[in-house]
N, C-alpha and C positions, 0 to 999 in steps of 0.2 A: 451515587451521581450519576459515573460515567456509564453505566450500565441502561440506567433511565431513559438516557438523552440518546445516547449513540447506540441506536439500533435501527435497522433499516430492513428489510424483506422486499426481495424479488420474485416474480414469478417462481424461478429454481433455487433463490440461494437468500440467505439470511447472513448478514453481517453485524456485528456485536464484539463486544472487548472479549476477549479470553477469560477465561473461567478456568482455576485451578484442576477440576475433574475433566477438562479438556485433555491432560496431559497425554492418556492413552492414544486419542483420537487422532492428536496432534505427530508425536511420537513415529506412530506408525504410518502416517504420511508420508510423514518428514525422510522416514526409512525405506518407502518402497520408491521413492525418487528412480527415476531412471539415469544412465548417465548424463553428467554433461550434452545438450544440444546445439549449443552454440557459445560463443566466448562469454556472453554476458548470464549464461545459464550454470549455477553451481553446480547443478547436477546431485546425484544423488552421496551423501558422505561416507567418507573414507572411514570414516569411525564415529560413532552414537554412543560411546563407553560414560563420556561427561554430560551427556542430554539426559541426566537425572530426574525424578520426579519432583525432588528437592532444587535443582537446577531450575526447573521449569516454573515451580512457584516463584523461588527469587527474581528470574525475568517477566514474569506477569506483573509480579508487585513491581517491580521497577517501570512498566510501562505504566501503571494507576500512580505512580510518584509524577511523572511526569506529562499526564493528562492533567493531574490536581496542578500543578503549574504552568500550565497550557505553554506547554513546549511542544509534545507531541503526544498523537495519539493512534493507537494501534489496534486495527478490529481484524479478526479471525474472519475469513470466508466460510461459510459452513453450505454445503450444498442440503435443502427443505428434504428431499427426499428419506434421504437416510442419515442426516447430519454429518457427513463424512465430511472434516477440514479438508479442504480445495486450497487455502491461499491464503493472505492477508492483504490487506490494504493499510498505509497509515499516512498522518498527514504530521510536519514539522511547523509549527507556527514561524516565520522571518521575523515577522515586524506589526505588531497590533497599531495602537493608536489612530490616528486616520489613514495609515494604510492596509490595515485586515487584508493582511498578505500570508499566504504559505507555500509550504511546497508538500506534494502528494508522491509518493512511490508504493507499488505494487509488487506482488509477487503472488504467481498460481503454480504449484508442486505441477512438475513437467509432465507426469504421468495425466495430470487432465486438460493438459492443452487441447487446443483446438475444439471446445466443446463451446465456446464464447464466454466464460465465466470471466475472462479480463473484462473484457467489451463489459459487461454486465455488471460487475465488482465497481470497476472504475467508474461507470454513470452514477448505479448507486451514490457511493462512494461521494462522488463530488454533490450530488444531491444534499444530501445529509450534511456534509461539511458546510455549506452554503447555509442552510437552513439553520440546523441545531448549534454551530459554532459562530455563527456570523461572521466567515472569513467574507471577503470583496473578490479576492483575486486567489486563482492557484495554480500554480505554476508544477511542469512536469520539469526536470534535468534528465535530458536524454545524451549519452554519449553519443557521437558523430555516425558511427557504424551501427549502434540499434536498431537494427533498420523493425523490428517485430514491435518494439516501444512506441517508435516512430509512427508504424500504420495503427497502433492502438490509440497513441493522441488523435492521429485524425480522425481517426472511427468513433470516438467520443467527443468529437465536436472542441478539441482543443484545437486552438489556431498556434503556427509557427508567429513567430515575434524575431527570434537572433539567434546568432552565433556567438556565445560570450567564450571569450579566449583566454586559455589559459585558466578556465575558470574552476577546476577542482584536481586536487593533487593526488595523483591516483600512478599507481606502479613507477614510483620513486619520478614522477615529470607531474609538469601541470598541462592540463589536459583538456580540449575545449570541450563545450555541451551544448548542444541545441535547446532553445527554451521554448516550448509551448507553454501557453497559457488560458486559461478561462477565466469571465468575469462573471459574477452575480448578477443575473438579469436587474437591472434598474427597476424600483418601486415607484419612481421620482415621476415626475411627469414633465 
């Protein structure tokens, strides 16, 4: 079910759920990351030994379970020209019922930065999540000093709403976050 509805493409990218046969593609790109470029970039992993094909299979099976429960949906971002995995986008349901509210995250492998892939994939994923998953409101929760993510939010049409004080527990302390949001365009008159 997930594969059939959660697929979209742009001029240069395909967004879709990961498949088991994506392992070597994912592994190669993850392993070829550059060293960390700034505070919120994990950079190149120091040890890929635990990232086996069996681990990857369990990882994406977990994605399928979360999607089937309407908790989290994770899509790989692939270049059309050669199929290379350049990153991922994800959306997590915060509350359904009369709210239809979710939070989106994104990650582009840092060797592919400065190609517009983040803007392209976040824009396409936002449209997909509105149209296929029927969310009304999507939020981006951004660390106060994560300037690249702030620029991405603004360039993709997300609006600044507020600072949520002591919103997330990180590095052994409660941390403030910027909240950017986008609502699904209304179809009612």
